[in-house]
N, C-alpha and C positions, 0 to 999 in steps of 0.2 A: 786307455782302457782297452783290454783285450777283447777279441771276438766273443769269447766265452762270457765275459762280463756283460757285453752288449746284449747277448741272447738272454741272459738271466734277467737283466733289467727290463727287456722288452716283454718277457713272459710275465713279469710281475705287474706290468701295467694293465689296467682293465681293457677288455676288448671293446672296440667301437661298434656299436649297433648301427650299421649302415642304414637300415630301413628307418630307424628312429631319427637318425641324423638328417636324412632327406625330408622327413616329415617336419622336423623342426625348422629346416630351411624355408619351408612354405608357410610357417607360422611365426613370423618375426615378432609380433606382440608377445607371444609366450616366452620367447628367448629374452626379449628386452625387459619384460616385467617380472622375470623370475627372481625370487628372493636372493638367489646366489649370484645374480648379475650385478657386479659392482661397477663403479665408474670406469675402471680399467677395461673391463669386458665390453662395456658400451662404446668406449672409444675405439676399440679394435673393430667392433661391428660397423661403426661409422666409416672407418678407413676402408672397409670392404665394400660397403653399400653405396657410398657417396663418391662420385667422380669429381664433381666441382660444384660450387655454389656461386652464382652470379647475382650481384646486388645492383639495383638501379633505383632511382628516386622518382616518384610520381608527384610532381609539384601540385598538380590539379587536386589530388586527394590528400596531399601531405602524408604520403606513406612510403615506406621502404619496401620495394618489391624484390623478393628473393626467389630466384629460379634454381631449384635443386635438380641437378643432373645425376640421376641414379645409374649405377652400373647396370648395364643391360639396355640402356637407351631411353627409359622413361623419364618424364620431367614432372615436377610439382612446383606450382607457384604459390608462394605465401606472401601475404601483405601484412606488414606490421606498421601500426600508426607511429609516426614520428613525434618526438617530444615537442610540445609547443611552449612549455614554460620558459620564460625569459627571452622569448623571441620578440623582435621589434615588428611593428606593423610596417609594411613596405613604405608608406608615406612618412614614417618617422625615422627612417634610417639616416644616421648622420653622414656627413660628407667623409669620404675615405681619407682625404688629405688632413682634415681636422682631427680625425681619430688617430691617424698615424703620428701626427705631431704631438698629441697628448700621451700616447701609449708607448711609442718607440723609445728604446733606451731603458725602459722599465721592465720589458718582457722580451724573451727571445722571439725571433721572427716567426717561428712556427706557431707559437701561442698567439701572436698577433693575427696571423692568418685565420686561426680558429675563431678569435673574437670578432674579427671583421665579418666573417661569414655568418656568425651568430647574430650580428647586428644588421644583417642583410645589406651590407655595403657591397657595391659592385665596382669593378675596375672601369676605366673609361670605355672599354669594349663590351661591358656588360657581363664579364666573366667573374667567376668566383676567385677568391684569393688563395694563393699558394705561398709557400715559404719563399720561393724564388721571386714571385711578384712583389711581395712585401719588401724583400731586400732591395729590389730594384727601385721601388718607389721611395723607400727610406733614404737611399743614396742620392736620389734626385732632389730630395728635400733637405739634404745635408743634415740629417738627424743621426746622431751617433748610434752605433750598434750596442746591444745589451752586453754589459760586462759583469759577469758574476762577482768579480773581485770588488766591484764598486757598489754592489747591491746593498740596500739598506738592511742591516742585520737585525733591525728591530721589527721588521715586517716579514711575513711569510705568505706564499701563495696558499690558496685554500687546499690544494692537493698536498703540499708539504705539511701543512697544519694537520690534515687528516692522518697522514702517515705518522706524525709524532704522537697523535692522540690514539692511534691504533684502531681507527674506524674508517669506513669508506668515505669517499668524497660526497656521495649522496647524503649520508647521515650528517656529515659536517655542514653541508649547505642547509639542511633542515634546521640545524641548531642556529645557523646564521639568520635564517628567515624568521625563526621564532624569537630572535633577539637574545638568545642565550650566549652565543659565541660572537663577540664583537668583530665586525669586519666592515671594510669600506670598498667602494669602487671609484675609480677616477672618473668614469662616466658609465651610464647604464649599459649593461651588456659586456663590460670589460671584466677581466679576472678579479676575483675578490682578494683583498689584502687583509691578513689577520695579524694583529699585534702579538709578538712572541710572548710577552708577559701575560696575555690573556689565557694561554694554554695551561697555566698552573693555577688559575683561580679556582676556588672551591666550587663555585657554581658550575663552571665548565666541567670540572672533574666529575662532579656528581651526575651531570647530564650525560657525559660520555659513559659512565659506569652503567647507567640505566639502558643506554643503547646496547652495550656489551651483554648485559644480563638478559636482554630480550632475544639474543641469538639462540638458535636451536643448538642442542648438544653436539650435533654432528655438523657444525657450521661450515667447515672447510669442504667436506664432501658435498654438502647441500649447495654451496656456492658453485662448485664445479659441475654438479649434476644439472643445474639449471641451464648450463650452456650446451648440453648434449641431448636435448629433447628432440625426438623425431616426429614429424607431423603425422597425425592420425594414430599415434601409439601412446 
């Protein structure tokens, strides 16, 4: 593009009202809640305003503590209640060795770590489980590693079942708890297993359709927008 074309293009662009722009910079809610502010605009605002977010867990109150570090040096603390559904009571947590013997080989080590933490199992040192720790314990117990090639093709994890049904995992689990979608667990707190043949049953298909029909018309934008709420706005 020639210099003449650049000057022509620049002249055609609306002039920026500097005073108005500075006023808007001091009124973030107005910019955030403006009808013309789509999710892309809000994402750009977040990249400008937020430097980092640090997450810690408060076991005493069972909350996730988020510390937002704003550009400019200020900080905001937000406390979010952690989900309690499906968690074991501390005195009912199964032995980690027993859980790994029953679950290993059926699930990848990463998913086993998630399940063990959900069941409040602890390592011998009282630490939480990670993929590496599960792998080390599984090898000490001489339990084979999960092999996708040998996985039972008649059963699916709840996550994969949800993907095939076109709904989120939360909705799929709701169908399981209501007895609409057949599913089993090897032990309480372990991942759900869903029969593949159940996904095509008329009862399940009708229930899934009702879930989809309840979605807002702008479902995708709505789902994305929920993730970029700013505190106090």
